C-alpha positions in Angstrom: 13.1 -1.9 -12.4 13.8 1.8 -11.8 10.6 2.8 -13.7 8.4 0.4 -11.6 6.1 1.9 -9.0 6.2 0.3 -5.6 2.7 -1.0 -4.8 3.2 0.2 -1.2 3.2 3.8 -2.4 -0.2 3.8 -4.1 -2.2 4.6 -0.9 0.4 7.2 0.0 0.0 8.9 -3.4 -3.7 9.3 -2.9 -3.2 10.6 0.7 -0.6 13.1 -0.4 1.6 12.8 -3.5 4.2 15.0 -1.8 4.6 12.4 0.9 6.3 10.0 -1.6 8.9 12.7 -2.3 9.4 13.2 1.5 9.7 9.4 1.9 12.5 9.3 -0.7 14.2 12.2 1.0 14.1 10.7 4.5 14.4 7.0 3.6 18.0 6.7 4.6 17.4 8.4 8.0 16.4 6.8 11.3 12.8 5.8 10.9 12.1 6.8 14.6 12.5 10.3 13.4 9.2 10.2 11.5 7.5 6.8 12.1 4.4 7.0 14.3 2.7 4.3 16.3 0.5 3.1 13.4 3.6 2.6 11.1 5.6 0.9 13.9 2.6 -1.5 14.6 2.2 -2.2 10.9 5.8 -3.1 10.5 5.6 -5.5 13.5 2.5 -7.1 12.0 4.3 -7.7 8.7 7.2 -9.4 10.4 5.2 -12.7 10.7 4.5 -12.5 6.9 8.0 -11.5 6.0 9.5 -14.3 8.2 6.8 -16.7 6.6 5.4 -17.7 10.1 1.9 -16.2 9.6 0.7 -19.5 8.3 1.9 -23.1 8.3 -0.5 -24.3 5.6 1.4 -25.8 2.7 -1.0 -24.2 0.1 -0.4 -20.6 1.5 2.2 -18.5 -0.1 3.6 -15.7 2.1 5.6 -12.6 1.3 5.9 -13.4 -2.4 7.6 -10.6 -4.5 5.4 -9.7 -7.4 5.6 -7.5 -10.5 3.8 -6.5 -13.5 5.4 -5.4 -16.7 2.1 -4.2 -18.2 1.4 -1.8 -15.3 5.0 -1.2 -14.3 4.3 -2.3 -10.7 6.4 -4.2 -8.1 5.9 -5.2 -4.5 5.1 -8.1 -2.2 1.9 -9.8 -1.3 1.1 -10.8 2.2 -0.9 -14.1 1.8 -2.1 -16.0 -1.3 -4.2 -19.1 -0.6 -3.4 -21.1 -3.6 -6.2 -23.7 -3.3 -8.9 -21.2 -3.4 -7.1 -18.4 -5.3 -7.6 -15.9 -2.4 -5.3 -12.9 -2.0 -5.2 -11.4 1.4 -3.6 -8.1 2.6 -3.1 -8.1 6.4 -3.6 -4.9 8.4 -3.5 -4.5 12.2 -6.6 -2.3 12.3 -8.9 -0.9 9.6 -11.3 1.7 10.9 -12.0 2.6 7.3 -10.9 1.2 4.0 -9.4 3.8 1.7 -9.4 3.7 -2.1 -5.6 3.6 -2.1 -5.6 0.4 0.0 -8.0 -1.1 -2.5 -5.7 0.0 -5.3 -2.8 -1.7 -3.6 -4.8 -5.0 -3.4 -5.8 -4.7 -7.0 -2.2 -4.0 -8.0 -1.1 -7.2 -6.2 -3.8 -9.1 -7.9 -2.9 -7.8 -11.4 0.8 -8.7 -10.7 -0.2 -12.2 -9.5 -2.4 -12.8 -12.6 0.4 -11.6 -14.9 2.7 -14.0 -13.2 0.3 -16.9 -13.9 -1.6 -17.2 -10.6 -5.4 -17.5 -10.5 -7.0 -14.9 -8.2 -10.6 -15.5 -7.5 -11.1 -13.6 -4.2 -9.7 -10.5 -2.5 -9.8 -9.6 1.2 -8.2 -7.6 4.0 -7.5 -9.4 7.2 -7.8 -7.2 10.3 -5.5 -8.7 12.9 -6.8 -6.8 15.9 -10.3 -8.2 15.4 -9.4 -11.5 13.7 -11.8 -10.4 10.9 -11.7 -11.2 7.2 -13.1 -8.3 5.1 -14.0 -9.3 1.6 -13.2 -6.9 -1.3 -15.0 -7.1 -4.6 -13.0 -8.0 -7.6 -12.5 -5.1 -10.0 -14.6 -4.9 -13.1 -13.6 -3.4 -16.4 -14.5 0.2 -15.3 -12.5 -0.3 -12.1 -9.5 -1.4 -14.1 -9.9 1.6 -16.5 -9.9 4.0 -13.4 -6.9 2.1 -11.9 -4.9 2.6 -15.2 -5.8 6.3 -15.2 -4.6 6.5 -11.6 -1.3 4.8 -12.4 -0.9 7.2 -15.3 -1.4 10.2 -13.0 1.1 8.7 -10.5 3.7 8.4 -13.3 3.2 12.0 -14.5 3.2 13.6 -11.1 5.9 16.2 -10.6 6.0 18.0 -7.3 7.6 21.1 -9.0 4.9 21.4 -11.6 1.8 20.5 -9.5 0.5 23.1 -7.1 0.5 21.8 -3.5 -2.7 22.3 -1.6 -2.4 22.0 2.2 -5.1 19.9 3.7 -4.8 20.4 7.5 -6.8 17.3 8.3 -4.4 15.1 6.2 -1.3 17.0 7.4 -2.3 16.3 11.0 -2.2 12.6 10.1 0.9 12.6 8.0 4.0 11.0 9.5 6.2 13.5 7.6 4.2 16.5 8.7 6.8 17.8 11.1 9.5 17.5 8.4 7.4 18.9 5.6 8.4 22.2 4.0 4.8 22.8 2.8 3.0 23.2 6.1 3.5 24.4 9.6 1.0 21.9 11.0 2.0 19.4 13.7 0.9 15.8 13.4 -1.4 14.0 15.9 1.3 11.5 16.8 3.5 13.7 18.9 
């Protein structure tokens, strides 16, 4: 599965493709060196899913590893409600929904479908407000755009692609202080 793309990196790629490189460089180091409050909070939120204590309903599947040979994706879902075919991605707080987060949800859905599960609904669940946020199912054009995105992800080479510093993004990047492309400091210090 070395050629598979981790679903969790899709949003990061849209935010800054170089951040995936930095993640791979620093992944063996102490996370407190670069993790900020949002990542720490997100990790604690996923503990209930990973430990399978987020729901006690027999028809809910939690923390299921998923993959797609067709798209070359792998990852884990948060919650799949088997009776109604609803896939849910849990987030602590969602001030805004980014395209990368939607791509992650679509990727999970495509994996589940390829694995034989029926997916009829998609949603984000915002834990801080106890709110379910429905997401429309992708149509054919959405899937075409998603495939193009996956293709760009696969072809990305940090040595061949010019890096454009975006100070607003850099300020919100957890790797900002470790990045060799900018002298910006992040907002999490």
